[in-house]
PQR file of N, CA, C, O and H, with PARSE charges and radii, in Angstrom:
ATOM      1  N   UNK A   1      99.114 100.976  31.146 -0.4000 1.5000
ATOM      2  CA  UNK A   1      99.372  99.867  32.025 -0.0000 2.0000
ATOM      3  C   UNK A   1      98.999 100.201  33.469  0.5500 1.7000
ATOM      4  O   UNK A   1      98.535  99.340  34.217 -0.5500 1.4000
ATOM      5  N   UNK A   2      99.210 101.468  33.850 -0.4000 1.5000
ATOM      6  CA  UNK A   2      98.873 101.876  35.222 -0.0000 2.0000
ATOM      7  C   UNK A   2      97.386 101.702  35.500  0.5500 1.7000
ATOM      8  O   UNK A   2      97.005 101.266  36.586 -0.5500 1.4000
ATOM      9  H   UNK A   2      99.587 102.167  33.242  0.4000 1.0000
ATOM     10  N   UNK A   3      96.548 102.038  34.531 -0.4000 1.5000
ATOM     11  CA  UNK A   3      95.098 101.896  34.734 -0.0000 2.0000
ATOM     12  C   UNK A   3      94.697 100.425  34.858  0.5500 1.7000
ATOM     13  O   UNK A   3      93.805 100.093  35.638 -0.5500 1.4000
ATOM     14  H   UNK A   3      96.857 102.392  33.648  0.4000 1.0000
ATOM     15  N   UNK A   4      95.338  99.554  34.108 -0.4000 1.5000
ATOM     16  CA  UNK A   4      95.063  98.125  34.221 -0.0000 2.0000
ATOM     17  C   UNK A   4      95.471  97.616  35.605  0.5500 1.7000
ATOM     18  O   UNK A   4      94.729  96.863  36.236 -0.5500 1.4000
ATOM     19  H   UNK A   4      96.063  99.823  33.474  0.4000 1.0000
ATOM     20  N   UNK A   5      96.636  98.022  36.070 -0.4000 1.5000
ATOM     21  CA  UNK A   5      97.098  97.620  37.393 -0.0000 2.0000
ATOM     22  C   UNK A   5      96.189  98.188  38.478  0.5500 1.7000
ATOM     23  O   UNK A   5      95.957  97.533  39.494 -0.5500 1.4000
ATOM     24  H   UNK A   5      97.240  98.634  35.558  0.4000 1.0000
ATOM     25  N   UNK A   6      95.674  99.393  38.277 -0.4000 1.5000
ATOM     26  CA  UNK A   6      94.749  99.980  39.243 -0.0000 2.0000
ATOM     27  C   UNK A   6      93.505  99.113  39.388  0.5500 1.7000
ATOM     28  O   UNK A   6      93.045  98.877  40.505 -0.5500 1.4000
ATOM     29  H   UNK A   6      95.862  99.925  37.452  0.4000 1.0000
ATOM     30  N   UNK A   7      92.966  98.646  38.299 -0.4000 1.5000
ATOM     31  CA  UNK A   7      91.775  97.778  38.360 -0.0000 2.0000
ATOM     32  C   UNK A   7      92.071  96.507  39.139  0.5500 1.7000
ATOM     33  O   UNK A   7      91.256  96.056  39.943 -0.5500 1.4000
ATOM     34  H   UNK A   7      93.339  98.837  37.391  0.4000 1.0000
ATOM     35  N   UNK A   8      93.238  95.936  38.896 -0.4000 1.5000
ATOM     36  CA  UNK A   8      93.645  94.743  39.629 -0.0000 2.0000
ATOM     37  C   UNK A   8      93.750  95.050  41.129  0.5500 1.7000
ATOM     38  O   UNK A   8      93.280  94.268  41.955 -0.5500 1.4000
ATOM     39  H   UNK A   8      93.900  96.303  38.242  0.4000 1.0000
ATOM     40  N   UNK A   9      94.363  96.179  41.478 -0.4000 1.5000
ATOM     41  CA  UNK A   9      94.518  96.552  42.881 -0.0000 2.0000
ATOM     42  C   UNK A   9      93.178  96.798  43.566  0.5500 1.7000
ATOM     43  O   UNK A   9      93.013  96.461  44.738 -0.5500 1.4000
ATOM     44  H   UNK A   9      94.745  96.814  40.807  0.4000 1.0000
ATOM     45  N   UNK A  10      92.232  97.374  42.857 -0.4000 1.5000
ATOM     46  CA  UNK A  10      90.908  97.601  43.449 -0.0000 2.0000
ATOM     47  C   UNK A  10      90.242  96.291  43.845  0.5500 1.7000
ATOM     48  O   UNK A  10      89.564  96.228  44.871 -0.5500 1.4000
ATOM     49  H   UNK A  10      92.366  97.648  41.904  0.4000 1.0000
ATOM     50  N   UNK A  11      90.425  95.254  43.053 -0.4000 1.5000
ATOM     51  CA  UNK A  11      89.841  93.956  43.364 -0.0000 2.0000
ATOM     52  C   UNK A  11      90.595  93.257  44.489  0.5500 1.7000
ATOM     53  O   UNK A  11      89.991  92.558  45.303 -0.5500 1.4000
ATOM     54  H   UNK A  11      90.976  95.305  42.220  0.4000 1.0000
ATOM     55  N   UNK A  12      91.883  93.438  44.537 -0.4000 1.5000
ATOM     56  CA  UNK A  12      92.746  92.700  45.451 -0.0000 2.0000
ATOM     57  C   UNK A  12      92.964  93.405  46.783  0.5500 1.7000
ATOM     58  O   UNK A  12      92.906  92.764  47.832 -0.5500 1.4000
ATOM     59  H   UNK A  12      92.374  94.005  43.875  0.4000 1.0000
ATOM     60  N   UNK A  13      93.212  94.701  46.762 -0.4000 1.5000
ATOM     61  CA  UNK A  13      93.600  95.420  47.976 -0.0000 2.0000
ATOM     62  C   UNK A  13      92.531  96.450  48.335  0.5500 1.7000
ATOM     63  O   UNK A  13      92.329  97.421  47.606 -0.5500 1.4000
ATOM     64  H   UNK A  13      93.259  95.222  45.910  0.4000 1.0000
ATOM     65  N   UNK A  14      91.867  96.241  49.431 -0.4000 1.5000
ATOM     66  CA  UNK A  14      90.783  97.133  49.835 -0.0000 2.0000
ATOM     67  C   UNK A  14      91.296  98.518  50.235  0.5500 1.7000
ATOM     68  O   UNK A  14      90.537  99.486  50.217 -0.5500 1.4000
ATOM     69  H   UNK A  14      92.032  95.453  50.023  0.4000 1.0000
ATOM     70  N   UNK A  15      92.570  98.619  50.594 -0.4000 1.5000
ATOM     71  CA  UNK A  15      93.124  99.913  50.986 -0.0000 2.0000
ATOM     72  C   UNK A  15      93.478 100.771  49.775  0.5500 1.7000
ATOM     73  O   UNK A  15      93.690 101.976  49.908 -0.5500 1.4000
ATOM     74  H   UNK A  15      93.187  97.832  50.609  0.4000 1.0000
ATOM     75  N   UNK A  16      93.542 100.161  48.602 -0.4000 1.5000
ATOM     76  CA  UNK A  16      93.880 100.920  47.400 -0.0000 2.0000
ATOM     77  C   UNK A  16      92.740 101.870  47.066  0.5500 1.7000
ATOM     78  O   UNK A  16      91.582 101.460  46.988 -0.5500 1.4000
ATOM     79  H   UNK A  16      93.369  99.182  48.493  0.4000 1.0000
ATOM     80  N   UNK A  17      93.073 103.135  46.869 -0.4000 1.5000
ATOM     81  CA  UNK A  17      92.036 104.123  46.603 -0.0000 2.0000
ATOM     82  C   UNK A  17      91.853 104.334  45.105  0.5500 1.7000
ATOM     83  O   UNK A  17      90.837 103.929  44.541 -0.5500 1.4000
ATOM     84  H   UNK A  17      94.014 103.468  46.933  0.4000 1.0000
ATOM     85  N   UNK A  18      92.830 104.964  44.459 -0.4000 1.5000
ATOM     86  CA  UNK A  18      92.652 105.276  43.046 -0.0000 2.0000
ATOM     87  C   UNK A  18      93.945 105.822  42.460  0.5500 1.7000
ATOM     88  O   UNK A  18      94.759 106.410  43.173 -0.5500 1.4000
ATOM     89  H   UNK A  18      93.655 105.293  44.917  0.4000 1.0000
ATOM     90  N   UNK A  19      94.128 105.628  41.178 -0.4000 1.5000
ATOM     91  CA  UNK A  19      95.215 106.246  40.436 -0.0000 2.0000
ATOM     92  C   UNK A  19      94.621 107.388  39.638  0.5500 1.7000
ATOM     93  O   UNK A  19      93.656 107.193  38.899 -0.5500 1.4000
ATOM     94  H   UNK A  19      93.467 105.150  40.599  0.4000 1.0000
ATOM     95  N   UNK A  20      95.186 108.579  39.778 -0.4000 1.5000
ATOM     96  CA  UNK A  20      94.657 109.756  39.100 -0.0000 2.0000
ATOM     97  C   UNK A  20      95.474 110.101  37.872  0.5500 1.7000
ATOM     98  O   UNK A  20      96.692 109.925  37.849 -0.5500 1.4000
ATOM     99  H   UNK A  20      95.970 108.738  40.379  0.4000 1.0000
ATOM    100  N   UNK A  21      94.794 110.593  36.855 -0.4000 1.5000
ATOM    101  CA  UNK A  21      95.461 111.105  35.667 -0.0000 2.0000
ATOM    102  C   UNK A  21      95.949 112.525  35.957  0.5500 1.7000
ATOM    103  O   UNK A  21      95.513 113.166  36.913 -0.5500 1.4000
ATOM    104  H   UNK A  21      93.805 110.736  36.873  0.4000 1.0000
ATOM    105  N   UNK A  22      96.853 112.993  35.121 -0.4000 1.5000
ATOM    106  CA  UNK A  22      97.448 114.313  35.332 -0.0000 2.0000
ATOM    107  C   UNK A  22      96.395 115.409  35.393  0.5500 1.7000
ATOM    108  O   UNK A  22      96.428 116.243  36.298 -0.5500 1.4000
ATOM    109  H   UNK A  22      97.207 112.472  34.344  0.4000 1.0000
ATOM    110  N   UNK A  23      95.464 115.426  34.449 -0.4000 1.5000
ATOM    111  CA  UNK A  23      94.456 116.496  34.431 -0.0000 2.0000
ATOM    112  C   UNK A  23      93.506 116.403  35.620  0.5500 1.7000
ATOM    113  O   UNK A  23      93.002 117.425  36.084 -0.5500 1.4000
ATOM    114  H   UNK A  23      95.437 114.749  33.713  0.4000 1.0000
ATOM    115  N   UNK A  24      93.254 115.192  36.122 -0.4000 1.5000
ATOM    116  CA  UNK A  24      92.395 115.036  37.296 -0.0000 2.0000
ATOM    117  C   UNK A  24      93.081 115.601  38.542  0.5500 1.7000
ATOM    118  O   UNK A  24      92.452 116.271  39.360 -0.5500 1.4000
ATOM    119  H   UNK A  24      93.664 114.361  35.745  0.4000 1.0000
ATOM    120  N   UNK A  25      94.369 115.322  38.671 -0.4000 1.5000
ATOM    121  CA  UNK A  25      95.128 115.830  39.809 -0.0000 2.0000
ATOM    122  C   UNK A  25      95.184 117.363  39.772  0.5500 1.7000
ATOM    123  O   UNK A  25      94.985 118.017  40.796 -0.5500 1.4000
ATOM    124  H   UNK A  25      94.880 114.778  38.006  0.4000 1.0000
ATOM    125  N   UNK A  26      95.452 117.928  38.601 -0.4000 1.5000
ATOM    126  CA  UNK A  26      95.507 119.389  38.460 -0.0000 2.0000
ATOM    127  C   UNK A  26      94.162 120.020  38.802  0.5500 1.7000
ATOM    128  O   UNK A  26      94.113 121.049  39.477 -0.5500 1.4000
ATOM    129  H   UNK A  26      95.613 117.397  37.769  0.4000 1.0000
ATOM    130  N   UNK A  27      93.083 119.419  38.345 -0.4000 1.5000
ATOM    131  CA  UNK A  27      91.745 119.953  38.636 -0.0000 2.0000
ATOM    132  C   UNK A  27      91.467 119.939  40.129  0.5500 1.7000
ATOM    133  O   UNK A  27      90.960 120.922  40.669 -0.5500 1.4000
ATOM    134  H   UNK A  27      93.122 118.584  37.797  0.4000 1.0000
ATOM    135  N   UNK A  28      91.790 118.837  40.811 -0.4000 1.5000
ATOM    136  CA  UNK A  28      91.539 118.751  42.256 -0.0000 2.0000
ATOM    137  C   UNK A  28      92.359 119.774  43.024  0.5500 1.7000
ATOM    138  O   UNK A  28      91.867 120.367  43.984 -0.5500 1.4000
ATOM    139  H   UNK A  28      92.202 118.038  40.372  0.4000 1.0000
ATOM    140  N   UNK A  29      93.598 119.987  42.615 -0.4000 1.5000
ATOM    141  CA  UNK A  29      94.427 120.984  43.288 -0.0000 2.0000
ATOM    142  C   UNK A  29      93.863 122.384  43.098  0.5500 1.7000
ATOM    143  O   UNK A  29      93.820 123.169  44.045 -0.5500 1.4000
ATOM    144  H   UNK A  29      93.998 119.505  41.835  0.4000 1.0000
ATOM    145  N   UNK A  30      93.434 122.700  41.889 -0.4000 1.5000
ATOM    146  CA  UNK A  30      92.861 124.020  41.620 -0.0000 2.0000
ATOM    147  C   UNK A  30      91.562 124.222  42.395  0.5500 1.7000
ATOM    148  O   UNK A  30      91.309 125.311  42.910 -0.5500 1.4000
ATOM    149  H   UNK A  30      93.469 122.061  41.120  0.4000 1.0000
ATOM    150  N   UNK A  31      90.744 123.183  42.479 -0.4000 1.5000
ATOM    151  CA  UNK A  31      89.500 123.262  43.239 -0.0000 2.0000
ATOM    152  C   UNK A  31      89.761 123.408  44.739  0.5500 1.7000
ATOM    153  O   UNK A  31      88.904 123.897  45.475 -0.5500 1.4000
ATOM    154  H   UNK A  31      90.950 122.299  42.060  0.4000 1.0000
ATOM    155  N   UNK A  32      90.940 122.983  45.187 -0.4000 1.5000
ATOM    156  CA  UNK A  32      91.302 123.074  46.602 -0.0000 2.0000
ATOM    157  C   UNK A  32      91.991 124.384  46.949  0.5500 1.7000
ATOM    158  O   UNK A  32      92.427 124.581  48.083 -0.5500 1.4000
ATOM    159  H   UNK A  32      91.635 122.585  44.588  0.4000 1.0000
ATOM    160  N   UNK A  33      92.089 125.282  45.971 -0.4000 1.5000
ATOM    161  CA  UNK A  33      92.644 126.597  46.252 -0.0000 2.0000
ATOM    162  C   UNK A  33      94.087 126.804  45.847  0.5500 1.7000
ATOM    163  O   UNK A  33      94.718 127.759  46.299 -0.5500 1.4000
ATOM    164  H   UNK A  33      91.734 125.123  45.049  0.4000 1.0000
ATOM    165  N   UNK A  34      94.624 125.943  45.011 -0.4000 1.5000
ATOM    166  CA  UNK A  34      95.997 126.098  44.548 -0.0000 2.0000
ATOM    167  C   UNK A  34      96.007 126.723  43.157  0.5500 1.7000
ATOM    168  O   UNK A  34      95.174 126.403  42.309 -0.5500 1.4000
ATOM    169  H   UNK A  34      94.111 125.167  44.644  0.4000 1.0000
ATOM    170  N   UNK A  35      96.959 127.615  42.941 -0.4000 1.5000
ATOM    171  CA  UNK A  35      97.117 128.255  41.638 -0.0000 2.0000
ATOM    172  C   UNK A  35      98.503 127.912  41.098  0.5500 1.7000
ATOM    173  O   UNK A  35      99.340 127.369  41.819 -0.5500 1.4000
ATOM    174  H   UNK A  35      97.636 127.876  43.630  0.4000 1.0000
ATOM    175  N   UNK A  36      98.733 128.225  39.856 -0.4000 1.5000
ATOM    176  CA  UNK A  36     100.016 127.966  39.200 -0.0000 2.0000
ATOM    177  C   UNK A  36     100.441 126.515  39.407  0.5500 1.7000
ATOM    178  O   UNK A  36     101.585 126.242  39.768 -0.5500 1.4000
ATOM    179  H   UNK A  36      98.053 128.667  39.270  0.4000 1.0000
ATOM    180  N   UNK A  37      99.527 125.602  39.179 -0.4000 1.5000
ATOM    181  CA  UNK A  37      99.786 124.182  39.389 -0.0000 2.0000
ATOM    182  C   UNK A  37     100.701 123.662  38.283  0.5500 1.7000
ATOM    183  O   UNK A  37     100.439 123.854  37.095 -0.5500 1.4000
ATOM    184  H   UNK A  37      98.597 125.825  38.885  0.4000 1.0000
ATOM    185  N   UNK A  38     101.776 123.000  38.700 -0.4000 1.5000
ATOM    186  CA  UNK A  38     102.703 122.366  37.771 -0.0000 2.0000
ATOM    187  C   UNK A  38     102.796 120.895  38.128  0.5500 1.7000
ATOM    188  O   UNK A  38     103.041 120.541  39.281 -0.5500 1.4000
ATOM    189  H   UNK A  38     101.988 122.844  39.665  0.4000 1.0000
ATOM    190  N   UNK A  39     102.601 120.042  37.139 -0.4000 1.5000
ATOM    191  CA  UNK A  39     102.656 118.605  37.373 -0.0000 2.0000
ATOM    192  C   UNK A  39     103.679 117.998  36.432  0.5500 1.7000
ATOM    193  O   UNK A  39     103.703 118.291  35.236 -0.5500 1.4000
ATOM    194  H   UNK A  39     102.402 120.329  36.202  0.4000 1.0000
ATOM    195  N   UNK A  40     104.522 117.144  36.996 -0.4000 1.5000
ATOM    196  CA  UNK A  40     105.513 116.425  36.205 -0.0000 2.0000
ATOM    197  C   UNK A  40     105.285 114.930  36.394  0.5500 1.7000
ATOM    198  O   UNK A  40     104.976 114.471  37.494 -0.5500 1.4000
ATOM    199  H   UNK A  40     104.502 116.906  37.967  0.4000 1.0000
ATOM    200  N   UNK A  41     105.439 114.184  35.317 -0.4000 1.5000
ATOM    201  CA  UNK A  41     105.295 112.738  35.391 -0.0000 2.0000
ATOM    202  C   UNK A  41     106.612 112.083  34.986  0.5500 1.7000
ATOM    203  O   UNK A  41     107.340 112.588  34.132 -0.5500 1.4000
ATOM    204  H   UNK A  41     105.690 114.557  34.424  0.4000 1.0000
ATOM    205  N   UNK A  42     106.894 110.964  35.610 -0.4000 1.5000
ATOM    206  CA  UNK A  42     108.121 110.221  35.352 -0.0000 2.0000
ATOM    207  C   UNK A  42     107.766 108.757  35.133  0.5500 1.7000
ATOM    208  O   UNK A  42     107.019 108.171  35.916 -0.5500 1.4000
ATOM    209  H   UNK A  42     106.302 110.553  36.304  0.4000 1.0000
ATOM    210  N   UNK A  43     108.290 108.180  34.093 -0.4000 1.5000
ATOM    211  CA  UNK A  43     108.079 106.761  33.838 -0.0000 2.0000
ATOM    212  C   UNK A  43     109.258 106.001  34.425  0.5500 1.7000
ATOM    213  O   UNK A  43     110.404 106.219  34.031 -0.5500 1.4000
ATOM    214  H   UNK A  43     108.897 108.656  33.457  0.4000 1.0000
ATOM    215  N   UNK A  44     108.977 105.120  35.359 -0.4000 1.5000
ATOM    216  CA  UNK A  44     110.032 104.346  36.008 -0.0000 2.0000
ATOM    217  C   UNK A  44     110.320 103.074  35.213  0.5500 1.7000
ATOM    218  O   UNK A  44     111.476 102.770  34.917 -0.5500 1.4000
ATOM    219  H   UNK A  44     108.046 104.943  35.679  0.4000 1.0000
ATOM    220  N   UNK A  45     109.280 102.341  34.874 -0.4000 1.5000
ATOM    221  CA  UNK A  45     109.411 101.179  33.997 -0.0000 2.0000
ATOM    222  C   UNK A  45     108.051 100.932  33.341  0.5500 1.7000
ATOM    223  O   UNK A  45     107.173 101.794  33.393 -0.5500 1.4000
ATOM    224  H   UNK A  45     108.341 102.588  35.115  0.4000 1.0000
ATOM    225  N   UNK A  46     107.877  99.783  32.738 -0.4000 1.5000
ATOM    226  CA  UNK A  46     106.641  99.528  31.984 -0.0000 2.0000
ATOM    227  C   UNK A  46     105.401  99.521  32.867  0.5500 1.7000
ATOM    228  O   UNK A  46     104.289  99.674  32.362 -0.5500 1.4000
ATOM    229  H   UNK A  46     108.590  99.083  32.696  0.4000 1.0000
ATOM    230  N   UNK A  47     105.569  99.345  34.184 -0.4000 1.5000
ATOM    231  CA  UNK A  47     104.424  99.262  35.081 -0.0000 2.0000
ATOM    232  C   UNK A  47     104.304 100.487  35.994  0.5500 1.7000
ATOM    233  O   UNK A  47     103.198 100.964  36.251 -0.5500 1.4000
ATOM    234  H   UNK A  47     106.473  99.221  34.594  0.4000 1.0000
ATOM    235  N   UNK A  48     105.412 100.983  36.470 -0.4000 1.5000
ATOM    236  CA  UNK A  48     105.383 102.021  37.491 -0.0000 2.0000
ATOM    237  C   UNK A  48     105.706 103.400  36.930  0.5500 1.7000
ATOM    238  O   UNK A  48     106.536 103.561  36.036 -0.5500 1.4000
ATOM    239  H   UNK A  48     106.310 100.596  36.261  0.4000 1.0000
ATOM    240  N   UNK A  49     105.020 104.378  37.487 -0.4000 1.5000
ATOM    241  CA  UNK A  49     105.276 105.765  37.164 -0.0000 2.0000
ATOM    242  C   UNK A  49     105.155 106.600  38.426  0.5500 1.7000
ATOM    243  O   UNK A  49     104.742 106.109  39.476 -0.5500 1.4000
ATOM    244  H   UNK A  49     104.345 104.247  38.213  0.4000 1.0000
ATOM    245  N   UNK A  50     105.515 107.842  38.311 -0.4000 1.5000
ATOM    246  CA  UNK A  50     105.488 108.746  39.446 -0.0000 2.0000
ATOM    247  C   UNK A  50     104.996 110.099  38.975  0.5500 1.7000
ATOM    248  O   UNK A  50     105.313 110.527  37.865 -0.5500 1.4000
ATOM    249  H   UNK A  50     105.851 108.241  37.458  0.4000 1.0000
ATOM    250  N   UNK A  51     104.227 110.771  39.807 -0.4000 1.5000
ATOM    251  CA  UNK A  51     103.742 112.103  39.478 -0.0000 2.0000
ATOM    252  C   UNK A  51     104.053 113.016  40.660  0.5500 1.7000
ATOM    253  O   UNK A  51     103.801 112.663  41.812 -0.5500 1.4000
ATOM    254  H   UNK A  51     103.970 110.424  40.709  0.4000 1.0000
ATOM    255  N   UNK A  52     104.600 114.188  40.364 -0.4000 1.5000
ATOM    256  CA  UNK A  52     104.801 115.199  41.399 -0.0000 2.0000
ATOM    257  C   UNK A  52     104.002 116.432  41.012  0.5500 1.7000
ATOM    258  O   UNK A  52     103.876 116.758  39.832 -0.5500 1.4000
ATOM    259  H   UNK A  52     104.804 114.475  39.428  0.4000 1.0000
ATOM    260  N   UNK A  53     103.465 117.113  42.018 -0.4000 1.5000
ATOM    261  CA  UNK A  53     102.655 118.307  41.766 -0.0000 2.0000
ATOM    262  C   UNK A  53     103.139 119.435  42.658  0.5500 1.7000
ATOM    263  O   UNK A  53     103.535 119.228  43.804 -0.5500 1.4000
ATOM    264  H   UNK A  53     103.568 116.847  42.977  0.4000 1.0000
ATOM    265  N   UNK A  54     103.096 120.638  42.095 -0.4000 1.5000
ATOM    266  CA  UNK A  54     103.513 121.829  42.835 -0.0000 2.0000
ATOM    267  C   UNK A  54     102.533 122.949  42.531  0.5500 1.7000
ATOM    268  O   UNK A  54     102.112 123.120  41.386 -0.5500 1.4000
ATOM    269  H   UNK A  54     102.774 120.807  41.163  0.4000 1.0000
ATOM    270  N   UNK A  55     102.177 123.695  43.533 -0.4000 1.5000
ATOM    271  CA  UNK A  55     101.263 124.819  43.328 -0.0000 2.0000
ATOM    272  C   UNK A  55     101.409 125.831  44.438  0.5500 1.7000
ATOM    273  O   UNK A  55     102.028 125.557  45.466 -0.5500 1.4000
ATOM    274  H   UNK A  55     102.519 123.556  44.463  0.4000 1.0000
ATOM    275  N   UNK A  56     100.845 126.987  44.233 -0.4000 1.5000
ATOM    276  CA  UNK A  56     100.859 128.043  45.217 -0.0000 2.0000
ATOM    277  C   UNK A  56      99.467 128.123  45.823  0.5500 1.7000
ATOM    278  O   UNK A  56      98.478 128.256  45.101 -0.5500 1.4000
ATOM    279  H   UNK A  56     100.342 127.210  43.398  0.4000 1.0000
ATOM    280  N   UNK A  57      99.386 128.040  47.152 -0.4000 1.5000
ATOM    281  CA  UNK A  57      98.080 128.079  47.807 -0.0000 2.0000
ATOM    282  C   UNK A  57      97.591 129.518  47.861  0.5500 1.7000
ATOM    283  O   UNK A  57      98.289 130.410  48.344 -0.5500 1.4000
ATOM    284  H   UNK A  57     100.189 127.932  47.738  0.4000 1.0000
ATOM    285  N   UNK A  58      96.401 129.725  47.368 -0.4000 1.5000
ATOM    286  CA  UNK A  58      95.788 131.051  47.356 -0.0000 2.0000
ATOM    287  C   UNK A  58      94.895 131.158  48.581  0.5500 1.7000
ATOM    288  O   UNK A  58      93.954 130.380  48.739 -0.5500 1.4000
ATOM    289  H   UNK A  58      95.834 129.000  46.976  0.4000 1.0000
ATOM    290  N   UNK A  59      95.183 132.107  49.438 -0.4000 1.5000
ATOM    291  CA  UNK A  59      94.364 132.273  50.646 -0.0000 2.0000
ATOM    292  C   UNK A  59      93.188 133.178  50.364  0.5500 1.7000
ATOM    293  O   UNK A  59      93.309 134.189  49.673 -0.5500 1.4000
ATOM    294  H   UNK A  59      95.947 132.739  49.310  0.4000 1.0000
ATOM    295  N   UNK A  60      92.046 132.797  50.910 -0.4000 1.5000
ATOM    296  CA  UNK A  60      90.812 133.565  50.691 -0.0000 2.0000
ATOM    297  C   UNK A  60      90.717 134.771  51.574  0.5500 1.7000
ATOM    298  O   UNK A  60      89.737 135.513  51.503 -0.5500 1.4000
ATOM    299  H   UNK A  60      91.947 131.976  51.471  0.4000 1.0000
TER
END
């Protein structure tokens, strides 16, 4: 349902950027220098969900 709502938001709200899937978010964090990435998802209701991410920044 979130992906369907995202498509609607893209047409309606120009400020809406994108809804990311869990694996996409983890990949972007790892590519940005974070290790030990942990992602949790929470279903609020049939339409809304929440994702939190935690990682350790690896300094070069």
